Structures are given as structure tokens and as C-alpha cells.
N, C-alpha and C positions, 0 to 999 in steps of 0.2 A: 270856149267858156262852158262851164257845167250848167245844167238846168237850174241848180240851186243858186248859183251866182247870178244867172240871168234873172231869176225871180227876185233875188235880193236887190239887184241893181235897177230893176224896172220901176217905172214911175207909176205905181199903183196905189200908194199909201193914202192919197187923198181922193181916190177915184172909185173905191169900192165901199159898199154899205154892209156887206155880209161876207164872211170868210168863204162861203160856198161858191162865190165867184171865182176863187182860186182853187178850192178843192176841200176835201174833208170826208167824213164818214156819214152815210145816210142809211138808216135801217128801215126795212119794210117787210111785208108779208106777201107772198105770191097768192093770187086769187083765182088761178085757173090751171087746168091741165093736171099732169101727174104729180106736180109739186104743190098743188093747192094747199094753202095753210102753212107752208114752210117759211120760216124766218130767214131773211138774208140781210147782208150789209154791203152796199156799194161803197168802194173806197176809190177816191179820185186823188191822185198824187199831184195834180196840176202840171204834169209834164207830158201828157198824152197817154200815160199808163193809168188804166183804171181797171178794177177787177171786182168780182162778186164773191164774198164770203158766205157760205151756206151755214148759218148758225145751227140749223137743226140736223146737219150732217157732219158732226165732228169738227165744225169750223174749217171745213175744207174749202178750196177755192175752185169755183166753176169757171164762168166766163172770164176772160182777161183780154184786154185790147191795148195796143199801142198805136196811137193816132187812128188811122183807118183800118189797121190790120189786126185780125184775130190772132192770138197766140196759142190758145188752148184747143185741144180736140174735145168735141162734145159728142157723146154717144147718141144713138137713136133715141134713147129714153130721155136724155138730159137730166134735169133735176127731178127727183122723185121724193116722195115722203120717206122718212126713215122707216126701216123695217127691222126692229130689234131682234127678230128671230130669223134673220137671213143667213145666219152662220151655220147652215146645214148644206152639205153637198156643194154645188156651184150656184146656189141661190143668190150669192153676192153679185153675180153678173146681172141679175134682173134689176138691180138698183145702182149699178156702176154707171155713173153719168160721165165718166172721163173727167174733164175739167183740168185746170192747170195743176191742182194738187189734190190727190186722194191719199188719205192716211190708211195704211194697212197695219194691222196689229190690234190691240196692244200686246196680245199674248201669243199670237200665231200669225205667221206669214208663209203662205204657200198653198198647195192644193188641199182638198179634203183628205182627212185621215182619221183613223180610229185605232186606239191602242189602250193599254191598261190604265192610261191617265185620262181617258175620255174621248169624246168625239169632237172634231173640229172641222168647220167648213172653210171654204176658200177665203183666205186673207183676213179672217177675224171680224171683229165687231165695230172697230173705231169709227168707221165712216157712217155708221147707222145709228149713232148715239147723239141725241140733241145736247147742245151745250147749255150750261147755266152761265149766262153772261154776267160777269162781275164788274166790268169797267169799260167805259168808252171815253177816251180822251181825245178831244177835238183840237186841231191846231188853232192857235190864236195869233195870226200873222200881224194884226194891228199892234199887238204888245210884244212882237218879236219872237213868239214861240211857234216854231214850224213843225213840232213833233206831233204825231197822232198815233193812236193804238186802240185796239179792241182786244179784250181778254175774256176768257171763259174757262169753265171746268167741264171736262168730259169724264164720266165715270163708267168703267167696265167692271161691273160688280155683280156678285151673287151672294146670297146669305151664306155665311160660314166660309166664304172665300172661294177662289181668289178675288181680291178687290184692288184694282188698279185705278188710279186717278191721274188724269193728264190736265195740267194747267197750261193752256195755250195762249200766247200773246202774238198777235199779228200787228206789226208796227211799221212805220215809215216816217219820212220827213217830207213835208210839203215842198216841192221843188226838186225832188230826187226820184228817178224812175226805179225805185228799189222796193222790194217786199222782204221784210224780215219776219221769220217765224221762229219763236222760242217755245219749246215744250219742256215742261218739268213733270216727270212721271214718278209717282210715289206708290209703293205698296202699302195700302192702308190696312191690310189684313194682319193676322197674327201668325201666319206660316209663310214660308218662301213661295214666291209666285213666279211662274215662267213669264218671260218678257221677250217679245220680238217686235221690231218696228221697221217699217219700210215706207218711204215717201215716194209715191207714184206721181211723178211730174210728167203729164201727158200733153204733148204739143202736136198741133195739127196745121192744116192749110190756113193762111198762105205762108206762115213762117216756115212750116215744113212743106217742101215742094221738091220736085226733081232737081237735084244738084245742091240742095241745102246740106251744109257740112255739119256732121255730128262730131263734137269735140270732147275727147277724153283721152287720158293717158294711163297706162297701167298694164300689168299682165292680165291675161284673160283666158277663159275657156268657154266654149259654147255650152249651153245648159245640158245638151245631150252628150257632150264629150265626143262628138263625131267630127273628126278632122275634115270630113267632106260635107259638113253642114252647108246648106245652100246659101246662107248669108255669111255666117261667121266661119270663114276659112281663109287661109293665107293668100289665096289667089283672088279673092274678091275685095273690092274697096267698100267695106261695110260702113265706112264713115261718110259716105255720100248717099243721100236719099235717092232711091230709084223711083221709077214709074210704078203705079199700082200693079199688083201681081195677082194672077189667077191662083197661084200656089198658096196665097195667104187668104183665100176665101174661107169663110166660116171660122173654125178654130186655128187656121194656119197662122203661125208665128215663128219667130226665131229670137233667141235670147242669149245674151252674153253675161257671164258672171265675171266681174272685174275687181282686181286688187288695185285701187286707184292710187296714182302717184300723188304725194303730198309735199308741200314745201316745208321749210325748217320750223314753221309754226304749227304744222299738222293740218294745214288747210288744203283741201282738194277743190279744184274748180273744173267744171265741165259745162257743156252747153250746146247751143245750136247757132249757126250763122247762115243767114240768107243774104248772099252778096247782091242778088238782083234787087231786093228790097232795101238793102243797106241797114239791116237790123241783125243784132246778135242778142241772144238771151244766155246769160251765165248763171250757173247754179254753184254756190260755194258752200261747203260743209266741212265739219271737223272730222278728220279720219279717225281720231282717237275716240270720238263718239259713235261714228258710223263707218266702220272699217270696209264695208262693201259698197260697190256700185253696180247696178244692173242696167243693161241697155235692152229694152224691149222694142222689137221692130215688128209691126203688123201692117203690111202694105195692101190689105184687101181693098177691092173696089168699093168706094163709098164708106170704107172704114179704114182710112189712111192715117196712121198714127205711129209715132215713136215716143218712147218715154225714157227718161234717165231717173234712176231710183236709188238714192243713197239708203243704206240699210244696216241694221245691226247684224243681219245674217242674210245670205241669199235665200230665196223663197223655197226652202226645202222642208219647211214645217217644223213643228216642235220635235216630231219623231226623228227627222233627219239630223237636226241640231243636237239632240240628245246622243245619237250614235256618234257624232263627231266631237262630242263633249264641248260644244260651243254655245249651248243654250244658256242664256242669262237667267239666273234665279235671283230675283230681288228679295232681299231679307226684309222682314217687317220694318216699316218706316224708311227703308232705303229709297233714295231718289236718284234718278238719272236725268241729265239735262242735255237737250239737243238743240242745235242752232242751224238754221238755213238762211241763206241770202240769195234772193232771185233779183237779178239786175238786168235791165234792158240797156243795150248799148247801140248807139246810133252814129257815133263818130268813127271815121275811118281809122284813126289811131287805136281806139278802143277795140274795134273789130279785129284789127291786125294783131293786137296783143292777146286777145282771146284765142285766136287761131294758133 
């Protein structure tokens, strides 16, 4: 029986006074630490899945839990205040909190670079821009409405352009362990605007542990194109999480660029499965919108994380994408829509299907 059916069939209708006994959206402001003053929204799906949306950090998702288990990797810094001028060099790393979802872009994805089109820092501005919240829709279970959502606008803009606007809606259904993210990105300027986007889905312990299975299908190359890459080589089982590695201390990492397999509807699914916990996390996206998938593996001691990252381009920057003629240029008023679905799976049948 699904969580939604359990909630529909359970005998709660005459036993609750307030919808928050089942779940919903609660907004607040952090009042201490590096994130003091940052607006957040806690979303409780009523299924054991609850997560924190950081409204002042591009409506990205920080903490996420399923029952007693953390799903996301949180960096040493955690949530910090937005730094709108962190797009220089690798300053982005100073405010990278990890979290279940960090948005990279909207105009650049990749390392720092400089060319005749300007200077760009690591992974762009999106995650350091506060959102203008335009809508919060709460579930109304007593009247049969289980849907809930929060929507906002994130603007990456400068006078005389380029000016990109992202309308983000994070939604779900009370009784389903699912997070849906829908982004609509529009060029508000009067000249073509470069556009790159990458969704950095960062998972950590205990979901990610020795033996956790990393699930994806598709043709791949290591980021360095080295057939003897220490992780991504044909002799290594790189879809099984290892123990922490000394080789990944500091900036140590290994990355695969993947051409993900899609079904007849263009949908690609990837994720993680921890058999010991009996939990799977699936990420579904539309390959027609996001033709690339990146698998980041960083097994440093105390910094133990792996990420799956659907993207418009691999993280090669505007310069690399221009050379390959794959850089998206949005025409004035042109829009692009992107859809993600994150689902927590706890049934044996569901986990076997994901694997």
C-alpha cells in the first residue's frame, strides 16, 4: 500500500484539529550562526520525508530526512548567508553548503574562466540569490486537497543585460514521499543570453555508506578522459560506494560525464540504494531538457559525499561549451522549462525496480 493510500484510508478525519498534524509548509528565519537572518521553509510530506528549502539561497534544498535517516550531505559551513559577489574564482566554495539540491548556473557551469565575453567564477550565481516568494499553497486535507507548493522568483541580472529570471516551484502531495521541482527560465533582456544549468544533488551518510549502490545507465567518460582514472575505469566497480579515501583529501575527487539512457518518453532515472537501510532515492528528469548527467564522487574523510547532477551541459564552462558549439543562447523573451522528481523508495519491490 502506498503512503498516500495509507493516509487516505487512515482514520484521522475526526481526530485532528490542524493540518500540521499531518504535514505542510512552515516558514521561518534562522537566528544564529553563519546563516543568521536566512529565510527557510520546512516541508513535511507526512510520510517521513521532510526537507528544508533555503529561500534566500535560490530556493535550494539543504537538510532532508526520511524517518530517522539523513539523506543529504551537509558541508562544514552548512547554510550561510547569500553572497551575491561570490562568482569570482572559487569563492563559490566558501558558501557551498552541500544539501540535497544546489543549483548551478544560470549562465555558467564549471570552473573559473576568463575570455573575451567576461570573467566567470565557479558554478555561477544562482545559489547565492535570494528568492522573491510569490506563493505558498498549503494542503487542506479536511477538504480533500492534499497538494502543497511554494513558488518564487530568482533573478540573475545586471543593468543592460544579460538578465535571466528563474521561476521555481517546489511541490508535493501530502502522503507521498516525493519532491517535485519545476523551473521556468526566461531571458528578460533584449539580447541573446548564455544559459547553462546543473542540478547538484548531494547525498551523504547514512544513505551513502560503504556498499550503497549508485544507480545510472548510459555511456560515460571520466572528466579527465584518463582510462586509468582511479575511480572511473572499467576495472573498478564505481557504482558501489567505497570506504573514505586518503586520495580524496582536500580537492581530491573523481567525476564522470554521462550520456544518460532514457525511456520512450524521454525520462531518465538515476539514484542511490542502501540495502542495509532498505531505502532508495530516485531522481527522474527529462533528457530532452537536461541531456547530461554528472556523477561526482568525493570520498574524503569527514567529507564523504557523492552527487548525481542532471545538466544542460557538463561542467566545462561557457568557454568550453562555445568551443563545442553546445552553449545555449536564449533569445529575448525565450523560455526553457526543467522538471525534476526526487522520490524516496522504501518497499522491496520499488528498490528492486530502481536497481
